[in-house]
C-alpha positions in Angstrom: -52.8 28.7 -10.3 -49.1 28.8 -9.8 -47.7 31.4 -7.4 -44.1 30.6 -8.3 -43.0 30.4 -11.9 -40.3 27.9 -12.9 -37.2 29.7 -13.8 -34.6 28.3 -16.1 -31.1 27.7 -14.8 -29.2 30.9 -15.1 -25.7 31.1 -16.6 -23.0 30.6 -14.1 -20.7 33.5 -13.6 -17.6 31.3 -13.1 -17.2 27.9 -14.6 -14.4 25.3 -14.2 -13.7 22.3 -16.2 -11.4 19.4 -15.5 -8.3 19.4 -17.6 -6.4 16.1 -18.1 -2.8 16.3 -16.8 0.0 15.4 -19.2 1.6 13.6 -16.3 -1.2 11.2 -15.6 1.1 8.2 -16.1 3.3 9.5 -13.3 0.4 10.4 -11.0 -1.4 7.1 -11.2 1.6 5.0 -10.0 0.7 1.3 -10.1 3.8 -0.8 -9.5 2.4 -4.0 -11.2 3.9 -5.8 -14.1 3.0 -4.1 -17.4 1.6 -1.1 -15.6 5.0 -0.5 -14.0 6.7 -0.8 -17.4 4.5 1.8 -18.9 5.1 4.0 -15.8 8.9 3.8 -16.3 8.6 4.4 -20.0 6.5 7.5 -19.4 9.0 8.7 -16.8 11.9 8.4 -19.3 10.0 10.3 -22.0 9.0 13.1 -19.6 12.3 13.7 -18.0 15.1 14.0 -20.6 17.9 13.8 -18.1 16.9 10.3 -17.2 17.1 9.2 -20.9 20.4 10.9 -21.2 21.8 9.1 -18.2 20.7 5.7 -19.4 22.3 6.3 -22.8 25.5 7.4 -21.2 25.7 4.2 -19.2 25.1 2.1 -22.4 27.9 3.9 -24.2 30.3 3.9 -21.3 29.8 0.1 -20.7 32.3 -0.4 -23.6 33.1 -3.5 -25.7 34.8 -6.7 -25.0 37.1 -9.3 -26.6 36.9 -13.1 -26.4 40.2 -14.9 -25.6 40.4 -18.5 -26.6 43.4 -20.9 -26.6 42.6 -21.9 -30.2 43.5 -18.9 -32.5 41.2 -20.2 -35.3 38.2 -20.4 -32.9 39.0 -17.0 -31.5 39.2 -15.4 -35.0 36.0 -17.1 -36.1 34.2 -16.1 -33.0 35.3 -12.5 -33.4 33.9 -12.4 -36.9 30.7 -13.9 -35.7 30.2 -11.4 -32.9 30.9 -8.4 -35.2 28.5 -9.5 -37.9 25.7 -11.4 -36.1 22.2 -10.2 -37.1 20.4 -8.3 -34.3 16.7 -7.7 -34.4 15.5 -6.3 -37.7 18.0 -3.7 -38.8 21.2 -4.1 -36.6 24.4 -6.1 -36.6 26.9 -7.0 -34.0 26.8 -8.2 -30.4 27.3 -4.6 -29.1 24.0 -3.6 -30.6 22.3 -6.5 -28.9 23.9 -5.7 -25.5 23.0 -2.0 -25.7 19.3 -2.8 -26.1 19.6 -5.6 -23.5 21.2 -3.3 -21.0 18.7 -0.5 -21.7 15.9 -2.9 -21.0 17.6 -4.2 -17.9 18.1 -0.7 -16.5 14.7 0.7 -17.4 12.5 -2.3 -16.4 14.9 -4.2 -14.1 14.5 -7.3 -16.3 15.9 -8.1 -19.7 15.0 -11.0 -22.0 16.7 -12.0 -25.2 16.6 -14.9 -27.6 19.3 -16.8 -29.5 17.7 -17.5 -32.9 19.1 -20.7 -34.5 19.5 -21.0 -38.3 16.9 -22.9 -40.3 19.0 -26.1 -40.4 19.9 -25.8 -36.7 23.6 -25.9 -37.4 24.4 -22.3 -36.3 23.1 -19.1 -34.9 21.1 -16.9 -37.3 20.8 -13.9 -35.0 19.9 -12.4 -31.6 16.6 -10.9 -30.7 15.6 -8.5 -27.9 12.2 -9.6 -26.6 9.4 -7.2 -25.6 8.5 -7.7 -21.9 4.8 -6.9 -22.7 4.6 -10.1 -24.7 6.1 -12.3 -22.0 5.2 -13.6 -18.5 8.0 -14.5 -16.1 7.3 -17.2 -13.5 9.3 -19.1 -11.0 10.4 -22.5 -12.2 10.2 -25.9 -10.6 13.0 -25.0 -8.2 14.0 -21.7 -6.5 17.0 -21.6 -8.9 15.1 -21.7 -12.2 12.9 -19.3 -14.1 10.1 -20.1 -16.6 9.6 -17.7 -19.5 6.1 -17.8 -20.9 4.7 -16.3 -24.2 1.4 -14.5 -24.1 -1.0 -15.8 -26.9 -3.6 -13.7 -28.6 -6.3 -15.1 -26.3 -4.3 -13.9 -23.2 -3.1 -17.4 -22.2 0.6 -17.7 -21.2 2.3 -20.7 -22.8 5.9 -21.7 -21.8 8.5 -21.2 -24.6 9.4 -24.4 -26.5 13.1 -24.0 -26.3 14.1 -22.3 -23.0 17.7 -23.1 -23.5 17.9 -20.4 -26.2 16.4 -17.7 -23.9 18.7 -15.1 -22.2 17.4 -13.7 -18.9 18.9 -11.2 -16.5 17.5 -9.4 -13.5 18.8 -6.3 -11.8 18.9 -6.5 -8.0 15.9 -8.8 -7.6 14.2 -8.7 -4.1 14.4 -11.9 -2.0 11.9 -14.4 -3.2 11.2 -12.5 -6.4 12.1 -13.5 -10.0 11.8 -10.1 -11.7 14.5 -7.4 -11.1 14.1 -3.9 -9.8 14.3 -0.9 -12.2 17.0 1.6 -11.6 14.2 4.2 -11.8 12.4 2.8 -8.8 11.6 5.6 -6.4 11.9 8.3 -9.1 8.2 8.6 -10.3 7.4 10.8 -7.3 10.4 13.0 -7.9 9.8 13.1 -11.7 6.1 14.1 -11.1 7.2 17.1 -8.9 9.9 18.1 -11.4 7.5 18.0 -14.4 4.9 20.0 -12.4 7.5 22.7 -11.8 8.4 22.8 -15.5 4.7 22.8 -16.5 4.0 25.8 -14.3 7.1 27.6 -15.6 5.8 27.1 -19.1 2.3 28.3 -18.2 3.6 31.4 -16.4 5.9 32.4 -19.3 3.1 31.8 -21.7 1.0 34.2 -19.8 3.8 36.8 -19.5 4.7 36.6 -23.1 1.0 36.6 -24.3 -0.3 39.3 -22.0 -4.0 39.5 -21.1 -5.5 42.9 -20.4 -8.3 43.9 -18.1 -10.1 47.0 -19.4 -12.3 48.6 -16.8 -14.8 51.5 -17.5 -16.1 53.5 -14.6 -19.1 55.7 -15.3 -18.7 59.1 -13.7 -22.3 60.3 -13.4 -25.9 59.4 -14.0 -25.8 60.0 -17.8 -22.7 57.8 -18.1 -24.3 55.1 -16.0 -27.4 55.1 -18.3 -25.2 54.4 -21.4 -22.6 52.3 -19.6 -23.5 49.1 -21.4 -23.3 50.7 -24.9 -20.0 52.4 -24.1 -18.5 49.2 -22.7 -19.4 47.4 -25.9 -17.8 50.2 -28.0 -14.7 50.1 -25.8 -14.5 46.4 -26.2 -14.8 46.6 -30.0 -12.2 49.3 -30.4 -9.8 47.6 -28.0 -10.2 44.3 -29.9 -9.4 46.1 -33.2 -6.4 47.8 -31.7 -5.0 44.5 -30.4 -5.4 42.6 -33.7 -2.1 41.5 -35.1 -0.9 43.1 -38.4 1.5 45.4 -40.0 -0.5 48.5 -39.1 -0.2 50.2 -35.7 -3.6 51.1 -34.1 -4.1 53.5 -31.2 -6.8 53.1 -28.6 -8.5 56.4 -27.6 -11.2 56.5 -25.0 -13.1 59.2 -23.2 -13.8 58.9 -19.5 -12.4 56.9 -16.7 -10.9 53.9 -18.4 -8.4 51.7 -16.6 -6.2 49.2 -18.5 -4.1 46.7 -16.6 -2.2 43.6 -17.5 -3.8 40.5 -15.8 -1.3 39.0 -13.4 1.3 41.7 -13.7 1.3 42.2 -9.9 2.2 38.5 -9.3 5.8 37.4 -9.0 7.1 34.3 -10.8 8.5 31.9 -8.2 12.2 31.1 -8.3 12.5 27.5 -9.4 16.3 27.1 -9.4 16.5 25.6 -5.8 13.6 23.1 -6.0 14.6 22.0 -9.5 18.2 21.4 -8.4 16.9 19.4 -5.4 14.9 17.1 -7.7 17.8 16.8 -10.1 20.1 15.9 -7.2 17.8 13.0 -6.3 17.7 11.8 -9.9 21.5 12.0 -10.3 22.1 10.2 -7.0 19.8 7.4 -8.0 21.3 6.9 -11.5 24.9 7.1 -10.3 26.1 9.4 -13.1 28.4 12.3 -12.3 26.6 15.7 -12.9 29.2 17.0 -15.3 28.5 14.1 -17.7 24.9 15.2 -17.9 25.7 18.9 -18.6 25.0 20.1 -15.1 27.4 22.8 -14.1 27.4 22.3 -10.4 30.4 23.4 -8.4 32.8 20.5 -7.7 36.5 20.3 -7.1 38.9 18.2 -9.2 39.3 15.7 -6.4 35.5 15.3 -6.1 35.2 14.8 -9.8 37.9 12.1 -9.7 36.0 10.3 -6.9 32.8 10.5 -8.9 34.5 9.0 -11.9 35.8 6.1 -9.7 32.3 5.5 -8.4 31.0 5.5 -12.0 33.7 2.9 -12.9 32.5 0.6 -10.1 28.9 1.0 -11.3 29.8 0.1 -14.8 31.8 -2.9 -13.7 28.8 -4.2 -11.7 26.7 -3.9 -14.9 29.3 -5.8 -16.8 29.1 -8.7 -14.3 25.4 -8.9 -14.9 25.9 -9.0 -18.7 28.7 -11.7 -18.5 26.4 -14.7 -18.2 24.4 -13.7 -21.3 27.6 -13.2 -23.3 29.0 -16.5 -22.0 25.8 -18.3 -23.0 26.0 -16.9 -26.6 29.7 -17.6 -27.1 29.5 -21.1 -25.5 26.6 -22.1 -27.7 28.4 -20.8 -30.9 31.5 -22.8 -30.0 29.4 -25.9 -29.4 27.6 -25.6 -32.7 30.8 -25.1 -34.6 32.5 -28.1 -33.1 34.9 -26.3 -30.7 35.3 -27.6 -27.1 37.5 -24.7 -25.9 37.4 -22.6 -22.7 37.3 -18.9 -23.3 37.6 -15.7 -21.3 35.7 -12.4 -21.6 38.0 -9.3 -21.4 36.3 -6.0 -21.2 38.1 -2.9 -22.4 39.1 -0.3 -19.8 36.4 2.2 -19.3 38.4 5.3 -20.0 42.0 6.5 -20.8 42.2 7.8 -17.2 42.0 4.1 -16.1 44.9 3.3 -18.3 46.9 6.1 -16.7 46.0 5.1 -13.2 46.9 1.4 -13.9 50.2 2.5 -15.4 51.0 4.8 -12.4 50.1 1.9 -10.0 52.4 -0.5 -11.8 55.2 2.0 -11.7 54.8 2.6 -8.0 54.7 -1.2 -7.3 57.8 -1.7 -9.4 59.6 1.1 -7.5 58.5 -0.3 -4.1 59.7 -3.8 -5.1 63.1 -2.4 -6.2 63.5 -0.5 -2.9 62.6 -3.7 -1.0 65.2 -5.7 -2.9 67.9 -3.1 -2.3 67.1 -3.0 1.4 67.3 -6.8 1.5 70.7 -6.8 -0.2 71.9 -4.2 2.3 71.0 -6.3 5.3 72.8 -9.3 3.8 
């Protein structure tokens, strides 16, 4: 004989369920090889201002000209650089450098390949390699790098012709081969920023699509006896009144019925200050003036000029990193076409303001030299 009967598990009044966060790539920070690459790619997709800043840098880097003592070689090289095949659907050295620089900034490491023609007598095109398919190792000496290709079985095999591989690293740490992404240190900031944006979206979704709490309070014994039935009637009529459509329905109830908007008493937090603090960190890391990213922060004309000068120095540093790759491509093309000529890489000025500043500097130098000559003649 059982004194206690087994009771089934009752329904829980409140239930919670885990919801996957859309920012899981940013939350599970794992700075290791391919995991780090996926992290930075997810960060760029989640924070549009980061993608805009990288694209601005790629466009502002500008183009270049090759100067060679042999006019024929210079003309032929110019035609080659303008029409060389790049990847599957692009042409021109500028398209290759844009993808190369984008990979360099995003991942800290860029790898490209010079693809020779079938007969080996020329260059058929340029190819931007995917870092997920490669493994970068230290070479036999501290000054060499070994690029390996990952096979289908996961084995890393050194490339057969390393002389055709272009490799660049952005600010590599001492003793390391791979470079450091320009986004390093921003996953934490981006995670906070996207959480703020996510909560803003949820709050406005709740405000725009209001939820109502309908409370029925029985007044006496008779009302209490039929409270359940009346509550069901109120719920049915309230649901019919709230249904969308062209007709307008009124809700009429008898008794003490209280209707309130859920969450109406809560105040939406002001997000302007924390969002600006996060954006300031991102802008400071990327080195792009705020006004170029559409941020209307207060700044004087002198401050904007100084920010433009700092941006110019940043772009010149990126150009110095790209120069070895450009020199490798042009030098190999000259060698394959029978030219043994030195050449120089001349980048265009970053902006028209640079042209004006250079012209003003030359004018002042000329005026100073003229005054010095006049003073020298007066002393004689």
